[in-house]
C-alpha positions, 0 to 999 in steps of 0.5 A, a space after each residue: 558482491 560476495 567475491 568482495 566479502 560482502 553478503 547482501 542480506 534481504 533483511 537489509 536490502 528490502 528496507 533500504 530499497 523501500 527507503 531509497 525509492 520512497 525518498 526519490 519519489 518524495 523528492 521528485 513529486 511530493 512527500 505524500 507520494 513518497 509515503 504512498 510509495 513506501 506503503 505500496 512497496 511494503 504491500 508488494 514485498 509482503 506479497 512476494 513473501 506470502 509464504 513466510 507468515 510473519 514477514 507477510 503479515 508484518 509488511 501487509 499490515 504496515 502497508 495497509 495501516 500506512 495507506 489508511 493513515 495517509 488518507 486521514 492525513 490528506 483529509 485533515 491537512 488538505 481537505 481531500 474529500 472536499 477537493 475530490 467532490 469539488 468538481 475540479 478533478 479530471 477523469 484520471 484523478 477521479 478514478 484515482 480517488 474512487 479506486 483508492 477508496 475501494 482499495 482501502 475499503 477492501 483492506 478491512 475484510 482482508 486485514 480481519 481475515 488475514 489476522 485470523 489466519 495469522 493467529 490460526 483461528 481462520 477455518 480452512 474454508 475461509 482461506 480462499 476468501 482472504 485470498 480473493 479479498 487480498 488480490 482485489 485489494 492489491 489490484 485496486 491499490 496497484 491501479 490507484 498507485 499508478 493513477 496517483 501520479 495524475 494528481 497534482 501536488 496541490 491535492 
């Protein structure tokens, strides 16, 4: 593209990619899955940019906040807790609910430790703790994201 005089700026490319992927998933499956895709891509791109403190903190915060808000929206609009405890879900769907819940719970210490690290108030002894919680939360979120596609559009 540079031969054509067009320089691709990552500041433009990443958001465009997130929006395009989210729109495609949302159109193909459901708006909720599109929002979850945007959230997951924020987390993934934030992880890729973990050496850039402000980019990492902003993307990870946006991804975690979007995930938490999506859970609240699903509960208030679709009674997600009642659906998940109603006995009508298959094994993959139950795994999605359990693993995604664990990921959201892991966001709390990850976010607190991450915020303290970003502000410069986290002791160096606690940095590995942030890393362990972060890896756990992201791993759970990745598995939960994959299992999300086992959920019907009615949930």
